[in-house]
FIZAFI-241122 format. One record per residue (C-alpha): x, z, y; chain. Coordinates in steps of 0.1 Angstrom, whole numbers, plus 5000, padded with zeros to 4 digits. Example, Ala and Ser with C-alpha at 12.3 -4.5 7.8 and 13.67 -1.06 7.14 Angstrom:
<atoms>
<atom><xx>5123</xx><zz>5078</zz><yy>4955</yy><chaine>A</chaine></atom>
<atom><xx>5137</xx><zz>5071</zz><yy>4989</yy><chaine>A</chaine></atom>
</atoms>
This chain:
<atoms>
<atom><xx>2211</xx><zz>1665</zz><yy>5421</yy><chaine>A</chaine></atom>
<atom><xx>2186</xx><zz>1676</zz><yy>5395</yy><chaine>A</chaine></atom>
<atom><xx>2148</xx><zz>1672</zz><yy>5397</yy><chaine>A</chaine></atom>
<atom><xx>2147</xx><zz>1688</zz><yy>5431</yy><chaine>A</chaine></atom>
<atom><xx>2173</xx><zz>1664</zz><yy>5445</yy><chaine>A</chaine></atom>
<atom><xx>2195</xx><zz>1691</zz><yy>5461</yy><chaine>A</chaine></atom>
<atom><xx>2231</xx><zz>1688</zz><yy>5473</yy><chaine>A</chaine></atom>
<atom><xx>2257</xx><zz>1695</zz><yy>5446</yy><chaine>A</chaine></atom>
<atom><xx>2266</xx><zz>1729</zz><yy>5462</yy><chaine>A</chaine></atom>
<atom><xx>2230</xx><zz>1740</zz><yy>5463</yy><chaine>A</chaine></atom>
<atom><xx>2224</xx><zz>1728</zz><yy>5427</yy><chaine>A</chaine></atom>
<atom><xx>2254</xx><zz>1749</zz><yy>5416</yy><chaine>A</chaine></atom>
<atom><xx>2242</xx><zz>1780</zz><yy>5435</yy><chaine>A</chaine></atom>
<atom><xx>2207</xx><zz>1777</zz><yy>5422</yy><chaine>A</chaine></atom>
<atom><xx>2215</xx><zz>1779</zz><yy>5385</yy><chaine>A</chaine></atom>
<atom><xx>2229</xx><zz>1744</zz><yy>5379</yy><chaine>A</chaine></atom>
<atom><xx>2198</xx><zz>1731</zz><yy>5360</yy><chaine>A</chaine></atom>
<atom><xx>2205</xx><zz>1705</zz><yy>5333</yy><chaine>A</chaine></atom>
<atom><xx>2183</xx><zz>1687</zz><yy>5308</yy><chaine>A</chaine></atom>
<atom><xx>2188</xx><zz>1697</zz><yy>5272</yy><chaine>A</chaine></atom>
<atom><xx>2166</xx><zz>1689</zz><yy>5241</yy><chaine>A</chaine></atom>
<atom><xx>2160</xx><zz>1716</zz><yy>5216</yy><chaine>A</chaine></atom>
<atom><xx>2158</xx><zz>1691</zz><yy>5187</yy><chaine>A</chaine></atom>
<atom><xx>2192</xx><zz>1677</zz><yy>5177</yy><chaine>A</chaine></atom>
<atom><xx>2196</xx><zz>1644</zz><yy>5159</yy><chaine>A</chaine></atom>
<atom><xx>2230</xx><zz>1635</zz><yy>5145</yy><chaine>A</chaine></atom>
<atom><xx>2250</xx><zz>1604</zz><yy>5155</yy><chaine>A</chaine></atom>
<atom><xx>2232</xx><zz>1596</zz><yy>5188</yy><chaine>A</chaine></atom>
<atom><xx>2243</xx><zz>1600</zz><yy>5224</yy><chaine>A</chaine></atom>
<atom><xx>2206</xx><zz>1604</zz><yy>5235</yy><chaine>A</chaine></atom>
<atom><xx>2206</xx><zz>1640</zz><yy>5225</yy><chaine>A</chaine></atom>
<atom><xx>2235</xx><zz>1650</zz><yy>5249</yy><chaine>A</chaine></atom>
<atom><xx>2228</xx><zz>1674</zz><yy>5278</yy><chaine>A</chaine></atom>
<atom><xx>2227</xx><zz>1657</zz><yy>5312</yy><chaine>A</chaine></atom>
<atom><xx>2221</xx><zz>1661</zz><yy>5349</yy><chaine>A</chaine></atom>
<atom><xx>2202</xx><zz>1637</zz><yy>5371</yy><chaine>A</chaine></atom>
<atom><xx>2221</xx><zz>1626</zz><yy>5402</yy><chaine>A</chaine></atom>
<atom><xx>2202</xx><zz>1608</zz><yy>5430</yy><chaine>A</chaine></atom>
<atom><xx>2227</xx><zz>1589</zz><yy>5452</yy><chaine>A</chaine></atom>
<atom><xx>2221</xx><zz>1563</zz><yy>5478</yy><chaine>A</chaine></atom>
<atom><xx>2186</xx><zz>1554</zz><yy>5465</yy><chaine>A</chaine></atom>
<atom><xx>2198</xx><zz>1551</zz><yy>5428</yy><chaine>A</chaine></atom>
<atom><xx>2194</xx><zz>1576</zz><yy>5400</yy><chaine>A</chaine></atom>
<atom><xx>2222</xx><zz>1583</zz><yy>5375</yy><chaine>A</chaine></atom>
<atom><xx>2225</xx><zz>1607</zz><yy>5346</yy><chaine>A</chaine></atom>
<atom><xx>2258</xx><zz>1622</zz><yy>5335</yy><chaine>A</chaine></atom>
<atom><xx>2270</xx><zz>1650</zz><yy>5312</yy><chaine>A</chaine></atom>
<atom><xx>2274</xx><zz>1681</zz><yy>5333</yy><chaine>A</chaine></atom>
<atom><xx>2310</xx><zz>1686</zz><yy>5321</yy><chaine>A</chaine></atom>
<atom><xx>2320</xx><zz>1658</zz><yy>5345</yy><chaine>A</chaine></atom>
<atom><xx>2306</xx><zz>1677</zz><yy>5376</yy><chaine>A</chaine></atom>
<atom><xx>2333</xx><zz>1689</zz><yy>5400</yy><chaine>A</chaine></atom>
<atom><xx>2324</xx><zz>1706</zz><yy>5432</yy><chaine>A</chaine></atom>
<atom><xx>2352</xx><zz>1708</zz><yy>5458</yy><chaine>A</chaine></atom>
<atom><xx>2349</xx><zz>1730</zz><yy>5489</yy><chaine>A</chaine></atom>
<atom><xx>2370</xx><zz>1722</zz><yy>5519</yy><chaine>A</chaine></atom>
<atom><xx>2385</xx><zz>1751</zz><yy>5538</yy><chaine>A</chaine></atom>
</atoms>
């Protein structure tokens, strides 16, 4: 996850970096915060509120 392509748990422990613009424009989804996810050779971007990390015990 993120620009360093770390595992979700490492990403979380290392400050959970997200992309966020300072300039805000109204009525566009292009200004929303997001996180890059690299999975099986493809890149995705999603809003960080949808990230859920589950630890098995």
